[in-house]
C-alpha positions in Angstrom: 2.6 24.7 -8.0 1.5 22.4 -5.2 1.8 23.3 -2.0 5.2 21.8 0.0 4.4 19.1 2.8 5.2 19.2 6.3 8.6 17.7 5.9 9.3 20.4 2.6 8.6 17.5 0.5 6.9 18.4 -3.1 3.1 17.2 -2.4 2.4 16.1 -5.8 -0.8 16.3 -7.8 -3.0 19.3 -6.5 -6.1 16.8 -7.8 -5.0 14.3 -5.3 -6.9 13.8 -1.7 -3.7 12.1 -0.8 -1.4 14.6 -1.9 -3.5 16.9 -0.1 -3.4 14.9 3.2 0.3 15.1 2.4 0.5 18.6 2.3 -2.0 19.3 5.1 -4.6 21.1 2.7 -7.0 18.1 3.6 -7.6 17.1 7.0 -6.6 13.6 8.5 -6.1 11.4 11.8 -2.3 10.8 11.1 -0.6 7.9 12.7 2.8 7.8 11.5 4.9 10.4 9.6 9.0 10.5 8.3 10.2 11.9 5.7 8.9 9.7 2.9 6.0 8.1 4.2 2.5 9.0 5.9 0.2 6.8 7.4 -3.4 7.9 8.5 -6.9 6.2 9.0 -9.1 5.2 6.5 -12.3 7.7 6.5 -13.9 4.5 4.8 -12.5 1.8 7.2 -12.8 -2.0 6.8 -13.1 -2.2 10.2 -12.1 0.1 13.6 -8.1 0.7 13.1 -8.4 0.4 9.2 -5.2 2.7 8.1 -3.3 3.4 5.2 0.3 4.0 4.2 1.7 6.1 1.2 4.4 7.5 0.3 4.3 11.2 0.6 5.6 11.9 -3.2 2.9 11.5 -5.9 2.9 7.7 -7.3 -0.2 6.3 -9.0 1.2 2.9 -8.4 4.2 0.0 -7.9 5.8 1.2 -10.9 6.0 4.8 -9.8 8.6 4.1 -7.0 12.0 2.7 -6.7 12.9 -0.4 -4.6 14.4 2.0 -1.7 11.2 3.5 -1.2 9.4 0.5 -1.6 11.5 -1.4 1.1 10.7 1.7 3.5 7.3 1.8 3.0 6.6 -2.0 3.4 8.9 -1.4 6.6 6.4 1.0 8.0 3.2 -1.3 7.1 5.0 -3.8 9.2 5.9 -1.7 12.1 2.0 -0.4 12.0 0.7 -3.9 11.8 2.5 -4.7 15.1 1.4 -1.7 16.7 -2.2 -2.7 15.7 -2.0 -5.7 17.3 -0.6 -4.0 20.6 -3.0 -0.9 20.2 -6.2 -2.3 22.3 -8.3 -2.0 19.2 -10.1 -5.4 18.7 -7.4 -7.4 16.5 -6.9 -10.9 16.2 -5.3 -11.1 13.1 -4.2 -8.3 10.2 -4.4 -8.2 6.4 -2.6 -5.8 4.3 -4.2 -5.0 0.7 -2.7 -2.9 -1.9 -4.7 -2.5 -5.5 -2.4 -1.6 -8.3 -4.2 -0.1 -11.2 -7.8 0.1 -12.4 -8.2 -3.6 -13.2 -7.1 -4.5 -9.4 -9.9 -2.1 -8.3 -7.6 0.7 -7.4 -10.0 4.0 -6.8 -7.4 6.3 -5.3 -4.5 6.8 -7.9 -1.7 7.5 -5.1 -0.3 4.2 -4.0 -1.3 3.0 -0.7 -1.6 0.4 1.4 -4.5 -0.6 3.6 -3.4 -2.2 6.9 -6.5 -3.5 9.1 -7.2 -5.1 12.1 -9.3 -8.3 11.5 -11.4 -10.3 14.2 -13.3 -13.7 13.5 -16.6 -12.1 13.4 -15.9 -8.7 11.3 -17.9 -8.1 7.9 -15.2 -8.3 5.6 -14.9 -10.9 3.0 -13.0 -11.2 -0.1 -14.6 -13.1 -2.8 -12.4 -15.1 -5.2 -12.6 -17.9 -7.5 -9.4 -19.8 -6.8 -8.6 -21.6 -10.1 -7.1 -25.3 -10.7 -3.8 -24.9 -12.8 -1.8 -27.4 -14.3 1.5 -28.1 -13.6 2.5 -27.2 -17.4 0.6 -24.0 -17.0 2.1 -23.1 -13.7 5.9 -23.7 -15.1 4.8 -21.2 -18.1 3.4 -18.5 -15.9 6.7 -18.7 -13.9 9.1 -18.7 -17.3 7.2 -15.7 -18.6 7.7 -13.9 -14.9 11.4 -14.9 -14.9 11.8 -13.7 -18.9 10.4 -10.3 -17.7 12.9 -10.0 -14.6 15.6 -11.1 -16.8 14.8 -8.4 -19.7 14.5 -5.7 -16.6 18.2 -6.6 -15.9 17.5 -8.6 -12.6 20.3 -11.1 -11.7 19.3 -14.3 -9.7 19.8 -13.8 -6.0 20.1 -9.9 -6.3 17.2 -7.7 -5.5 
């Protein structure tokens, strides 16, 4: 059975590096911690100050956590983004990055949000081939997503 984390929570997958950090088996430079969320410095940062925010429970991706935890997680992301701007680290802006799934280039399959400071002269670049889409194609895409919301029981105006 995996170790319990510092707050006594189930640490999750024993093969997961991030679960190892939660449990204390793997060392990390912790930034923020509460009963549900942990933040620590990325060991392969995009820039000095690059940090990760994770749920303490093992969750491979977005589908594996509920709305309450997602809301809390992003509340912590917001808190830490503001702290980065006031930290004294070089920070002219902040990027948030979440890769959900292998096709999205997720490499550690424990849900995590990167929060990293940006400067005008940093070396981070995101290469995207932005597409032009017709209004009809955009309307069709929107209809498909709305239909998925309806199938999942979502009512307009209610989260």
